[in-house]
C-alpha positions in Angstrom: 49.4 14.1 0.1 45.8 15.0 0.3 43.2 13.1 1.0 39.7 13.6 -0.7 36.5 13.8 1.0 33.4 14.1 -1.0 31.2 16.6 -0.1 27.6 15.8 0.5 24.9 18.6 -0.6 21.8 16.6 0.1 21.3 16.3 -3.7 22.1 12.7 -3.3 19.1 12.0 -1.2 16.9 13.7 -3.4 18.4 11.6 -6.5 18.0 8.5 -4.7 14.3 9.1 -3.9 13.5 10.3 -7.4 12.5 6.6 -8.2 9.5 7.1 -5.7 7.9 9.8 -8.0 5.2 12.3 -7.1 3.8 9.8 -4.3 6.7 10.3 -2.1 6.8 7.4 0.6 3.3 6.3 0.3 2.6 2.7 -0.7 1.1 2.1 -4.2 -2.4 1.0 -4.3 -2.6 -2.9 -4.6 -4.2 -4.6 -7.5 -7.1 -6.8 -7.2 -4.8 -9.9 -7.8 -2.4 -8.6 -5.4 -5.3 -8.3 -2.6 -6.3 -11.6 -3.7 -3.2 -13.0 -3.0 -2.5 -11.2 0.2 -5.7 -12.2 1.7 -6.7 -16.0 0.7 -9.6 -17.2 2.0 -11.5 -13.7 1.9 -15.0 -14.7 0.9 -16.8 -12.5 -1.5 -19.1 -10.5 -1.1 -16.9 -9.1 1.7 -17.9 -6.6 4.1 -15.2 -3.7 5.3 -15.1 -5.8 8.8 -14.4 -9.4 7.0 -11.6 -7.5 4.7 -10.2 -6.0 8.1 -10.3 -9.4 9.7 -9.0 -11.3 6.9 -6.1 -8.8 6.8 -5.4 -8.8 10.4 -5.1 -12.9 10.4 -2.9 -12.8 7.2 -0.6 -10.3 9.1 -0.5 -7.7 6.1 2.0 -5.0 6.3 1.2 -1.9 8.2 0.7 0.2 5.3 -1.9 -2.1 3.3 -3.4 -2.1 6.8 -3.8 1.5 7.5 -5.3 1.7 3.7 -7.5 -0.9 4.4 -8.9 0.7 7.8 -10.0 3.8 5.5 -12.3 1.6 3.3 -15.9 2.8 3.4 -18.3 0.4 5.3 -20.2 -1.4 2.4 -19.9 -4.6 0.9 -17.1 -5.2 -1.8 -18.3 -7.7 -4.8 -14.7 -8.9 -5.4 -11.2 -7.8 -4.8 -11.2 -5.6 -8.0 -13.9 -3.3 -6.2 -11.5 -3.3 -2.9 -8.7 -1.9 -4.9 -10.8 0.6 -6.7 -12.0 1.9 -3.4 -8.2 2.0 -2.3 -7.5 4.0 -5.5 -9.7 6.7 -4.6 -7.4 7.7 -1.4 -4.7 8.7 -4.1 
């Protein structure tokens, strides 16, 4: 009686990660609606500092905080403008 053990070639991992697409493990850019939902109470127009303060108060996920910290220091008329700025980091 022989026992059959699967041989792992590493290909399994690449197949499992295939759903991540070309972006790999980078988080997708949030939409304006998502930002609005994640940071309720953010008043517009919002400065970079106001956005970061609100994100900290709401304990947004680390990957989103890292993206927000890269925002240029300028006023943002609405959440869609924040999302547009974040999309530039692609």
